[in-house]
C-alpha positions as CSV (number, residue, x, y, z in Angstrom):
1,M,-2.3,67.1,17.5
2,H,-3.2,70.2,18.9
3,T,-6.4,70.8,17.1
4,P,-9.6,70.0,18.8
5,V,-11.7,68.0,16.7
6,T,-15.6,68.9,17.2
7,I,-17.9,66.5,15.6
8,I,-21.8,67.0,15.2
9,G,-23.8,63.9,15.5
10,A,-23.4,60.7,17.6
11,G,-25.1,58.5,14.6
12,L,-22.5,55.4,13.5
13,G,-20.3,57.5,11.3
14,G,-19.5,60.5,14.0
15,L,-19.0,57.8,16.7
16,T,-16.8,55.6,14.5
17,L,-14.4,58.9,14.0
18,A,-14.5,59.5,17.5
19,R,-13.4,55.9,18.0
20,V,-10.3,55.8,15.6
21,L,-9.3,59.4,16.9
22,H,-9.1,58.1,20.5
23,V,-7.3,55.0,19.2
24,H,-4.7,57.2,17.6
25,G,-4.4,59.4,21.2
26,I,-6.4,62.3,19.7
27,P,-9.3,64.1,21.7
28,S,-12.8,64.9,20.4
29,T,-16.0,65.7,21.4
30,V,-19.2,64.9,19.9
31,Y,-22.2,67.0,20.2
32,E,-25.6,65.0,19.8
33,A,-29.3,66.7,19.7
34,E,-30.7,63.4,21.2
35,T,-31.0,63.7,25.3
36,S,-29.5,60.3,26.1
37,P,-28.4,57.3,24.2
38,T,-31.7,55.9,24.8
39,A,-34.0,58.7,23.9
40,R,-34.6,57.3,20.2
41,A,-35.0,53.7,19.1
42,Q,-32.1,53.2,16.4
43,G,-33.7,51.5,13.8
44,G,-33.6,47.7,12.9
45,M,-31.1,45.5,11.3
46,L,-27.7,46.5,9.2
47,D,-25.8,44.0,7.3
48,I,-22.2,45.2,7.9
49,H,-20.0,44.5,4.8
50,D,-16.9,43.1,4.7
51,Y,-15.2,45.9,2.3
52,N,-16.1,49.1,4.0
53,G,-18.2,48.7,7.4
54,Q,-15.9,45.6,8.9
55,P,-12.8,47.6,7.7
56,A,-13.9,50.7,9.8
57,L,-14.5,48.4,12.8
58,R,-11.4,47.2,12.7
59,A,-9.7,50.8,12.6
60,A,-11.5,51.0,15.8
61,G,-10.3,48.1,17.3
62,L,-13.9,46.8,17.8
63,I,-14.2,43.7,15.3
64,E,-14.4,41.3,18.3
65,E,-17.1,43.1,19.9
66,F,-18.8,43.4,16.6
67,R,-18.6,39.9,16.0
68,S,-20.0,38.9,19.3
69,L,-23.4,41.0,17.9
70,I,-23.9,38.8,14.8
71,L,-27.4,37.4,14.3
72,E,-26.5,33.9,13.0
73,G,-28.4,33.1,10.0
74,R,-29.5,36.6,8.9
75,Q,-27.8,36.6,5.6
76,A,-30.3,34.8,4.0
77,I,-32.5,36.3,1.1
78,R,-35.8,35.3,-0.6
79,V,-37.5,37.1,-3.2
80,L,-41.3,36.2,-3.5
81,D,-44.0,37.3,-6.1
82,R,-47.1,38.7,-4.9
83,D,-49.1,35.1,-4.6
84,G,-46.2,34.2,-2.1
85,A,-44.1,32.0,-4.6
86,V,-40.6,31.7,-4.1
87,L,-38.7,33.0,-7.1
88,F,-35.2,32.8,-5.3
89,E,-33.8,31.7,-2.1
90,R,-30.0,32.1,-1.1
91,A,-29.1,30.7,2.6
92,D,-26.9,32.4,5.0
93,D,-23.5,30.7,3.6
94,G,-21.9,31.7,7.0
95,T,-18.8,33.7,5.5
96,D,-19.6,36.9,7.1
97,G,-19.6,39.0,4.3
98,R,-22.6,40.6,5.0
99,P,-23.4,39.7,8.8
100,E,-26.8,41.5,10.5
101,V,-26.5,43.2,13.7
102,L,-28.9,45.5,15.3
103,R,-28.2,49.3,14.9
104,G,-28.9,49.7,18.5
105,E,-26.3,47.4,19.6
106,L,-23.7,48.6,16.8
107,R,-23.9,51.9,18.6
108,R,-23.5,50.8,22.0
109,I,-20.2,48.9,21.4
110,L,-19.3,52.2,19.9
111,L,-20.5,54.8,22.8
112,D,-18.9,52.2,25.6
113,S,-15.6,52.3,23.6
114,L,-15.1,56.3,24.2
115,P,-14.1,57.9,27.4
116,A,-16.6,59.3,29.5
117,G,-18.0,62.9,28.5
118,T,-16.8,62.7,24.7
119,V,-20.3,62.7,24.0
120,R,-22.5,65.9,24.7
121,W,-25.8,64.8,24.6
122,G,-29.0,67.5,24.4
123,H,-27.0,69.6,22.2
124,K,-29.2,70.5,19.3
125,V,-27.5,72.6,16.8
126,S,-29.0,76.1,15.8
127,G,-26.5,77.7,14.2
128,V,-22.8,77.3,12.5
129,R,-21.0,80.1,11.5
130,A,-17.4,80.6,9.9
131,L,-15.0,83.2,12.0
132,G,-12.2,82.9,9.2
133,E,-9.0,81.3,9.4
134,G,-10.5,77.7,9.4
135,R,-12.2,78.4,12.6
136,H,-16.1,77.9,13.5
137,E,-18.6,78.9,16.1
138,V,-21.5,76.1,16.4
139,T,-24.1,77.5,18.7
140,F,-26.7,75.2,20.4
141,A,-30.5,75.5,21.0
142,D,-29.4,76.1,24.6
143,G,-27.7,79.1,24.2
144,T,-24.6,77.7,24.7
145,S,-21.8,77.7,22.0
146,V,-18.2,76.2,21.1
147,V,-15.4,77.5,18.8
148,T,-13.5,74.9,17.2
149,S,-10.7,74.8,14.4
150,L,-11.7,71.5,13.0
151,L,-15.6,71.1,12.7
152,V,-17.3,67.6,11.3
153,G,-20.5,67.5,10.2
154,A,-21.6,63.7,11.1
155,D,-25.4,65.1,11.2
156,G,-27.3,63.2,8.6
157,A,-29.3,64.1,6.3
158,W,-30.4,67.6,7.4
159,S,-26.9,68.3,8.0
160,R,-26.7,72.2,9.8
161,V,-22.9,71.9,9.1
162,R,-23.3,71.3,5.2
163,P,-24.2,74.9,4.4
164,L,-20.8,75.8,5.0
165,L,-19.7,73.8,2.1
166,S,-22.2,73.3,-0.1
167,D,-25.8,74.5,-1.2
168,A,-26.8,71.1,-2.1
169,T,-29.9,70.2,0.0
170,P,-31.3,66.9,-0.3
171,Q,-34.7,66.1,-2.7
172,Y,-37.6,63.8,-2.3
173,I,-36.9,60.8,-4.6
174,G,-40.5,60.1,-5.5
175,R,-40.8,57.3,-3.1
176,S,-41.3,56.6,0.3
177,F,-41.1,53.6,2.9
178,V,-43.9,52.8,5.4
179,E,-42.4,51.1,8.4
180,T,-44.5,48.4,10.4
181,F,-43.3,45.5,13.0
182,L,-45.0,42.4,14.0
183,L,-43.7,40.9,17.3
184,D,-43.6,37.3,18.3
185,A,-44.2,36.5,14.7
186,D,-43.1,32.9,14.8
187,T,-46.0,32.4,17.6
188,R,-48.6,35.0,16.8
189,H,-48.2,35.5,12.9
190,P,-46.7,32.0,11.7
191,A,-47.8,32.7,8.0
192,S,-45.9,35.8,7.9
193,A,-42.9,34.4,9.9
194,K,-43.0,31.6,7.2
195,A,-42.8,33.8,4.3
196,V,-40.3,36.4,5.6
197,G,-38.2,33.1,6.2
198,G,-34.6,33.4,8.2
199,G,-33.3,36.9,6.8
200,S,-34.3,39.2,4.5
201,L,-37.5,39.0,2.3
202,F,-38.4,41.1,-1.3
203,V,-41.2,41.5,-2.7
204,P,-40.9,44.0,-5.4
205,E,-43.4,44.8,-8.4
206,P,-43.2,48.0,-10.7
207,G,-43.5,50.9,-8.3
208,K,-44.2,49.4,-5.0
209,G,-43.1,46.5,-2.9
210,I,-42.5,44.8,0.6
211,Q,-39.4,44.4,2.0
212,A,-38.8,42.6,5.6
213,H,-36.2,41.2,8.0
214,R,-36.0,38.8,10.6
215,E,-34.5,40.5,13.4
216,S,-34.2,39.1,17.3
217,G,-36.5,37.6,19.4
218,G,-39.0,36.8,16.5
219,T,-39.7,40.5,15.4
220,L,-40.3,41.0,12.1
221,H,-39.5,44.4,10.6
222,T,-41.4,45.5,7.3
223,Y,-40.7,48.6,5.1
224,V,-43.7,48.9,2.2
225,A,-42.3,50.9,-0.6
226,L,-44.6,53.2,-2.6
227,T,-43.7,55.1,-5.7
228,E,-46.1,58.2,-4.8
229,P,-46.1,62.3,-4.3
230,Q,-45.6,63.7,-1.0
231,D,-48.7,64.7,-1.5
232,W,-50.1,61.4,-1.8
233,F,-48.8,60.3,1.7
234,A,-50.0,63.6,3.1
235,A,-53.5,63.1,2.5
236,I,-53.0,59.3,4.9
237,D,-54.1,60.2,8.6
238,F,-50.8,58.5,10.5
239,T,-52.3,59.3,13.5
240,D,-54.8,56.9,12.8
241,P,-52.8,53.5,12.8
242,A,-55.4,51.4,11.9
243,A,-56.7,53.7,8.9
244,A,-53.3,54.3,7.7
245,A,-52.2,50.7,7.7
246,A,-55.4,49.7,6.0
247,R,-55.3,52.6,3.5
248,I,-51.4,51.6,2.4
249,A,-52.6,47.9,2.6
250,R,-55.0,48.7,-0.3
251,E,-52.2,49.5,-2.8
252,F,-51.6,45.6,-2.4
253,D,-55.1,44.1,-2.8
254,G,-54.9,40.9,-4.1
255,W,-51.6,40.1,-2.7
256,A,-51.1,36.8,-0.3
257,P,-52.7,37.6,3.2
258,E,-49.2,36.4,4.8
259,L,-47.8,39.0,2.8
260,T,-50.2,42.0,3.4
261,A,-50.6,40.9,7.3
262,L,-47.0,42.5,7.6
263,I,-48.7,45.7,6.9
264,T,-52.2,45.3,8.5
265,A,-51.4,43.4,11.7
266,G,-48.5,45.7,12.7
267,D,-48.0,45.9,16.9
268,T,-46.5,49.2,16.4
269,A,-48.0,52.3,14.5
270,P,-46.9,52.6,10.9
271,V,-44.2,55.1,10.5
272,L,-43.9,57.0,7.2
273,R,-40.2,57.3,5.8
274,P,-40.0,59.8,3.1
275,L,-37.0,59.0,0.7
276,H,-34.5,62.0,-0.2
277,A,-31.3,62.0,-1.8
278,L,-28.5,64.4,-2.5
279,P,-27.2,64.8,-6.1
280,I,-25.0,61.9,-6.9
281,G,-21.8,63.5,-7.3
282,H,-22.2,65.5,-4.7
283,R,-19.2,67.7,-3.7
284,W,-17.8,71.0,-2.9
285,D,-14.6,72.7,-3.0
286,R,-11.9,72.8,0.0
287,V,-13.2,74.6,2.9
288,P,-10.8,75.2,5.5
289,G,-11.4,73.8,9.0
290,V,-14.8,71.7,8.1
291,T,-15.9,68.6,6.6
292,L,-18.8,66.0,6.2
293,L,-19.3,62.5,6.6
294,G,-21.8,59.9,5.8
295,D,-25.4,61.1,4.8
296,A,-24.4,64.9,5.7
297,A,-21.8,64.2,2.4
298,H,-23.7,61.9,0.1
299,L,-27.2,61.2,1.2
300,S,-28.4,58.5,-1.7
301,A,-31.6,56.4,-2.2
302,P,-31.2,53.3,0.4
303,N,-29.1,50.5,-1.2
304,G,-27.7,49.0,2.3
305,E,-24.7,51.0,2.2
306,G,-25.5,53.9,4.1
307,A,-24.3,53.0,7.6
308,N,-21.0,51.2,6.0
309,L,-20.0,54.4,4.2
310,A,-20.7,56.5,7.6
311,M,-18.6,54.1,9.5
312,Y,-16.0,54.1,7.0
313,D,-16.0,57.6,6.3
314,G,-15.2,58.1,9.7
315,A,-12.6,55.7,10.0
316,E,-11.0,57.0,6.9
317,L,-11.1,60.7,8.3
318,G,-9.7,59.5,11.5
319,K,-6.6,57.9,10.0
320,A,-6.0,60.7,7.7
321,I,-6.2,63.3,10.7
322,A,-4.1,61.0,12.9
323,A,-1.5,60.6,9.5
324,H,-1.0,64.1,9.1
325,P,-0.9,65.8,12.9
326,D,0.7,69.0,11.8
327,A,-1.2,69.0,8.3
328,V,-4.8,69.1,9.1
329,E,-5.7,70.6,5.5
330,A,-4.0,68.0,3.9
331,A,-5.4,65.3,5.5
332,L,-9.2,66.9,5.2
333,A,-8.2,67.2,1.4
334,E,-7.1,63.5,1.2
335,Y,-10.1,62.4,2.9
336,E,-12.4,64.0,1.0
337,Q,-11.1,63.3,-2.8
338,T,-11.8,59.5,-2.0
339,M,-14.7,60.0,0.0
340,F,-16.3,61.9,-3.0
341,L,-15.5,58.8,-5.4
342,R,-16.9,56.1,-3.0
343,G,-20.3,58.5,-2.3
344,A,-20.9,59.0,-6.1
345,E,-20.0,55.1,-6.8
346,A,-22.7,54.0,-4.2
347,A,-25.2,56.7,-4.8
348,A,-25.2,55.3,-8.5
349,E,-25.4,51.7,-7.3
350,G,-28.3,52.8,-5.3
351,T,-30.4,54.1,-7.9
352,Q,-29.6,51.1,-10.1
353,L,-30.8,48.9,-7.3
354,H,-34.0,51.0,-7.1
355,E,-34.6,49.9,-10.5
356,F,-34.1,46.7,-10.1
357,L,-36.7,46.6,-7.3
358,F,-39.2,48.9,-8.4
359,G,-38.8,49.4,-12.2
360,D,-41.1,47.9,-15.1
361,H,-39.1,44.5,-15.2
362,A,-39.7,43.7,-11.3
363,P,-39.4,41.3,-9.7
364,H,-37.5,39.5,-12.6
365,S,-34.9,42.4,-12.4
366,L,-34.0,41.7,-8.9
367,V,-34.0,37.9,-9.2
368,A,-31.8,38.7,-12.1
369,A,-29.2,40.7,-10.7
370,F,-29.2,38.0,-7.4
371,T,-28.4,35.5,-10.1
372,E,-25.7,37.3,-11.7
373,D,-24.1,38.0,-7.9
374,D,-24.3,34.4,-7.0
375,L,-22.3,33.7,-10.2
376,S,-19.7,36.0,-9.9
């Protein structure tokens, strides 16, 4: 394999690709805008699925390291109504079908598995251009550049690589999350801790809802969902955390206090997370020397599949390159055709999940979906 692989983005997908390539003796370089592995908090819990995320880690030779990260009991699920009454509850069955780990810890084991110098930190992409014959030049904000004959955009929703392949841009889906954290909740916020339970909490209603995870150390990580235009959120001053939390909580007047406390008692400033998606079924014609993975390729409404799909994309692309070392274009074509299909399927499922969560029949639609899943 003589073609240097250049990966833009040191998220889970890009790192999985780099690791699978390394397992097969193929060098790569990952360019990341962040200045260090600890420059930014890496988000909360991820459920890693036995049909995509776990096979990706197995291909990366990291399944045992992954298992050491699992937080026991976090597969538990409960659905409450606005009064705090339990509508559905399922205990962690211990099967490891969707075990929960912290995103930052998962990223750490991927980083630790790569040769020193594989990731080049502090390289923010400022431009990408085609040079012909499958070669591309990537320019960085510091004025440096690199020329590569195999470029992979693993750079997320606002990918700088995507325009080489597609004119599509993510569009706001009409809903945003507001993220909050309660720390040491079992001691400091026992009612809220009891409401969340041992794993994941869903309290959905038409157009809005509260979702929370129990993380490590008694941390409760909450996403408050509201179906409102972006202008509505722009009118809230998020530089005033208390006022912003109070404004968001007003949308949940009359809800049980242990639920609204997940918003108003936060130990960190509330963070607005607008939700965007690419068109379902997003695809492109084969362009020599470049491809995409993860959110750069198939960003969709959040449905628990994003990180799993990114890692699976990375593993499948790495395996395809290794299987066709002298026919990289064949490898890319093979990878893209299956990636397009799974991305479209996951995006459609995500749209359906949001209907269960926030459609006219919530919360009963979500309870029905979970009940059918239990029976299947």
